[in-house]
N, C-alpha and C positions, 0 to 999 in steps of 0.2 A: 452481845446476844445475837444469835443467828436466827433468821426467820425460817420457818418450816412450812411444808405444804399447806396451803397452795401457793405460797410466795416464793419458795425455792424451786426453781425449774428442774433441778436434778431429782429432787424428791418427787415432784409431780410425774416426771417421766418414769421413774422406777415404780411408782404406784400404779400408773397406767399399764405398764408391762405386766405387773403381778395380776392385775385385774383381767387382762387379756388371757393370760395363762389359765386362770381359774375358769373363765368362760369357755375356753377351748376344752378343758378337762370335762366340764359338765355337759357341753354339747356333744362330745364324743360318746359319753355314756348314754345320752338320750338317743343319738342317731343309731347306736348299736342296738338299743332297745326296740326302736321302731323299724329298723331294717332297711331304710333307704335314705339316700342323700337328697338334700333339697336342691332346687334350682335357684340361682341368683337372678333377681330381676330388679332393674332400676329404670326409671324414666325421668327425664327433665325437659322442661320447655326452655328453648333458647331463642331469643328474639333476633334471629338472623335467618336468612333463606337457607333451605336445605342444600342448595348448591355449594354454599360456603362451608357448611358442616362436612359435606362429603369431600370437598377439596382438602380439608384438614385431615380427615381420616384416611385418605387414599394416597398420602405422600409421607415420606420419612421426615421431611422438613415440617410438615403439619404436626405429626406426633411429637417431634422434638421441641416444637414451639411451646407446647402447653403441658406435656406430661412426662415424656422420656428424655434421656440425654443422648442416647446413641441408637436410634432405631434405623434399620435399613428395611426397605420394602421394594419388592419387584412385583409389578402388576402387569399381567399379560393381557392381550386384547380380548381374550375370552372371559375375563373377570377372575381368573385364578392367579396364583402367584405364591410368593414366599414373604414372610415377615419375621424380623428379629427385633425384639424390644429390649432396650438396655437402659439401665439406670446406674448412676454413679453416686456413691455416698448416700444411699437411701436409708431413711429412717434414723432412729436414735442410735442404731448400731453401725451406721455409716457403711452399709454393705454395697458391694457392686453386684447387681443382679442382671441376669440376661436370660431370655427365653426366646424360643423360635418355633415356628410352625408354618403351616400352609394357609394361604388365603383360599378358602373354598369357593367363595362367590362374592364378587363386588359388582353391584349394579349401580351405575352412576345415579346419585341423588335419591337412592332408595334404601340400599343396604350395604353392609360391609361385614362379612362373616369369615372368621378365621379360627384355626385351632392352635393351641399351645399346651404346654405341660407345666403349670405352676406347682403341681404336686407329683404324684406317681402316674396319674392317668392323663391322657390327652383329653382336654375339654374343648368345647366349641363355644365361642363367643359370637353372638349374633347382635349386630347393632343395626336397628332399623330406623329410618327417617321418615317422618310423616308431616304433612302440612298441618299446622295448628295455629290458630289466631293469625298474628302477623309474623310468624316464625316457623320453628320446627320442633316437633316432639321427637326427642331422641330416646329410643327404647332399647335397653341392653338386657340380654339374657345369656347366662352361662350355664351349660349343662355338661354332665359327663364324669363327675367325680365318683370315686368308689368310696367305700366306708372305711378305708385304711386310716390310720392315725395321721400319716403324712398328707393324704388327700383332705382330711377334715381340717387340718390346720391351714392348708392352702385355700380351701373353700371359704373358711371364715375370713381369712385375710383378704381374699379377692372380693368377698361380699362387701366388706367395708371399703376396700380399695376402689372398686368400680363406682361406688357411690361418690367417693371423693373425686375420682377421675371425671365423672360427668359434671360435678360442680366446678372443677378446674377448667373443663372445656367451656362451660357456660360463661364463667368469669372472663376467660381469655377472649372468646368470640364477641361477647357483648361489650366489654369494657377495655379490652387490650391489656389486661393485667395478667402477669405470669406469677403464679404462686407455687409452682412445682418444687422450688427450693425449700419449701416448708414441709415437704413430705418426710 
């Protein structure tokens, strides 16, 4: 006798993928009805100083330590630059994913703002760092998606993904644990 969901991981993954497809379909219909795309916003409290958070966000070694597999990043003295984010064997489909864009503004220990194109549109990701309790409040906001089907799928994926990303960043910085292989 074989075990079925929730004990069989293959059934669990397939069920989760079907649920995501259904949510995307319903969300697309809703967004077309209301006529505008949402903005993604996430915040998390990390019990380390903002200097350490900024150090991780402003270097390819930092991104690759907790989130990506093959990021390259060039940061100019004026706070602009280029960023390329890369993942290998991502998700249940084991896809290689790469995206790149411009760093619009990096202000040491305050913010890191870049653009990329996870869907059809170029979106802006703004990560702001603020002093909070004995650590840092990391606030992320992504804007710029259109109402196309490809952008909607990307928006929903990134809305979930950025929440997971901030959790990975927190766990990495507070405890030194790397969980990105679980994505």
